N, C-alpha and C positions, 0 to 999 in steps of 0.2 A: 420492525425487524432490525436486528443488530447483526452486522457482519464483522467477523473477527478473523485475523490471520497473521501470517508472517511475511517477510519480504521474499520468500522463496518456498517452494513446496518440497524441496529435498536437500539433504546435506548428509555427507558421510558421518558427521558427528551424531546424527539422529538415529542411525541404525542401532538397534538393540536398546535404545533409550526411549524413543517415541514411536518410531516405525519398527517393524519386525527386523530381526537380525539379518535375515537372508533377503531383504528387500532389494530388488534390482532398480537401476535408474529409471527404467520404463514403468516400474510399479509404484514409484514414489508418489506421483500425483494422486493415484487412486487411493493409496493408504492415507496420504495427507488429507484428502477430502472426506475421509471417515472421521477426522478429528476436528477440522476447521471448516467453515462454510465460505471462506474467501481467501484470496492470496494476491500479493503484488506480483504481477507477471513481469519481472524485470528482464527476463530473457529477451523480450521483444525490443528492448532498448538497444541491444547490441547487434542483433541479427534477425532476419526474417525466418520463421520456421517454414518447413515445406508444407504443402497442402495435406500430405499424409500425416504429418505431425499434428496439424490442426484437428484432423479427424480423430486421431488417437487421444488427444487431450479431451475432446468432447465425449468420447466413449469412456473416459476414466472417471468422470465426475457424476454426482447425482444431479437431479434436475433443479435443485434449489441452490446449487453452488454458484458463486460469482467470482469472476476474474477482474482484476484492475490492471490491464495491460498498459505498458508505457509506449508512447509514440517513439519511433526510432530516433536515435540521436542524430542521424544524418538529416532529419527534418528539423528537429528542435535546436540542435547545437551547430552542426556543420553548415546547414543552409540558413539557419536562424529565421525560419518560416518564409523565406523568400523563394518564389518560383517553385513551389512544392505541390501545386494542385494535382498534377498527374500522379506524382509519386504517392501522395496521400490517398487518392482514390484507388490506386492499385493495392495499397496496404489495406484499405477498408474491404476491398473485394476479397483479398486473401483471408481476412479474419471474419468475413460475413457468416460462415457457418456457426461461429461462436457468439454472434450478437445476442442471442437470448440468454447467454451465460456471462455476459459482461456487465458488471456493476458500474464500471467507469473506465474510460480511456484517459489515462493520466498524461498530460503534457507537462513535462518537467523542463522549465526554461533555465538556461545557464545564467550565471552571475552577471555576464556581460549584457544580458537582455534587460535594458533599462526602460524607464518611463517614456523616453523618446521613441521607443520602438512599439508603443502600445497599439498604433494603427495596424501593425503587422498582425498582432494577436486578434484584433477586431476582424480583419479580413479572413484570417485562418479559421476562426470559429464559425464562419458562414459555410465552410466546406463540410461540416459534420452532418452525416445522415441523421434524420429526425429521431430514429430509434436508437441512436448510439449516445449514451450519457458521456459527459466530458467533465474533467477536473483539471485545474491548472495549479502548478506549484511554481512560485517565483522565488528567486534567490537574490535579486539585486536589492540592496538596502534602500534604494529610492522608492520602493513600494511599501516601506514599513515606517514612514514618517508621519502617518496620520494627517497628511496634507492633501492638496488637490490631486497629486499623482496617485496616491493610494485610493482616494475617493473615486477617481476616474476608473481605476482598475476594478474596484468592487462593483461599481455601477455597470460596467461592461459585463462582468460575470453574472450579475443579477439579471440583466437584460436577456442573456442567453440561457439562463437557468444552469449555469456552470458552477461547480463547486470549487472553492479556493482551498487547496490542500494546506493543512496546518502541520508544520514540521516542528515537533517538540524535541529538541536536542539538549534541553537543559540537563537531564540526568547524565548524558554522556560527558558533557563538559564540566560536570560537577566533581568528577573524580580525577585523581592524578594519573598522568600517562605512564603507568608502571609496567605495562605489558606491550608487546608488539601489536596485539590486536587493538588495544585501546588507542595507541598512537596512530595506527592506520585509520581507525574510524574517525578520530578527531581531525585528521588531515583531510578526509574525504567528505564528511558530513558538514552541512552549512551551519554556521553559528549565527542564526538570524533571530530577531525578536519573535516571540510567539503572540500572534494576534488571533484571538478566537472569534471566528465569524462564520456564519453559514449563509453562503450566497446562492445555494441551490437546495435541492431536496435531499442530497446525500452527503453530508459533511464528512470529510476524510481526515483522520488523524494519523500521522506517522510518528510513533513514539519510540525514541531511541533510548533505551534504558541503560542504567549503570550496571556494573558487574554484580554488586550485592543486591539481590532481588528485593529483599524487604525495604531497602533504602529508596526504591522507586516509588513507594507509597506516598511519600511527601510531595512528589511531583504529579502523580496521576490522581490523587484524591479529588482535586477540583474537577477533573474530567468525569468522575462518576456522576456528580450532580448534573453536569452539562449534558451528558448522554441521556440521563433520565428525562431531562427537559425536552431534548430533541425527539425522543421516542413519544413523549406525551403530545407533541405537536404534529405527530404523524410523519416525521422525517425518518430516513433510513441511514443511520451512521455506519461508517466503516472505520475500524481501528486496526492498525497494523503495528506489530511489536518487533522492534529490532533490538539486538544487543551487539556489542562490539564485533564479535565474530559469528553472531547468531547461534552460538552453541546452546544457549539457554532461552532463546526467544519463545519457544513453546511453553516453558515453565512460567515465564513472565506473563504470557497471555492467560494462562490458567489462574495465576494468582490474581490478576486483574478481574477476571470474571467471578472468582470467589468473593472478592470485595464488592463487586457490583451487585451481587445477590440475585442475578437473573439466571434462569436455566439456559444452558447453551451446550452444544456438542462438546466443546473443549473441556467441560467439567467432567466428562466421562473419562474412564481410564485410557491412557495412551495405549496404542496397539502393542507396544513392547511389554507394557504392564500386564495386559490380558494374556499375551503369549507366555510370560513368565509364570502366571498363575496356572495356566493350562498344563505347563510342564512340571509343576510341583507335585511330588509324590506324597500322598497322605497315608 
């Protein structure tokens, strides 16, 4: 199974382009889930939803949809994984109604989290409920030197069947900073080496594309073969497509799936396209 999506399930830019023109904020997830089968739940990084919101999210998606929620930054960044046991258990309890719909809980570690802090990660991974898949994204360059520190990280993740998130920002940094959106994205996204590795059963790719959609092919073409390989091995890849302002990220995802040549919901017309055809007078 291949899961595909964007870093968010709603954007004002998408109304009338991918989602229906009159789509409300509370309807966005439901409409998004008719197009994609997964999403990066970045909202959980910044604030906890209410229990009522959790229920609404669960009621908005089909049974085969998968979230990849981020662990709150108060745990990963502000506390740097220290003394977070009670907070994390409470967070898991809050999200427990969505456990069947979570493909992975993503722990995004800050640049300051270096190899000398690896023992904190080892302790934190023991807190995960058995039924909750986990993935880890590192940004400190000390984890990218193909030396003992990177080996130790990868071995730890393999031991716990935790996926190492692969952040592919090459397309983003290949273009000149000619717009505010590109400048903002290049300031916020990490410029780290791309190390392709599957340490668990669900390899996760975060692909940050460039503005000219066809130019992304040179960067993602190698991913096409890798994804086919993982699928043949029985793995369940997740691929999330970003663009500088995510204005065209659904289009990038559809282009990728067309080039991959596999049937997928995103290859169907976007809801706005269906709506346009329905309103056409013959």
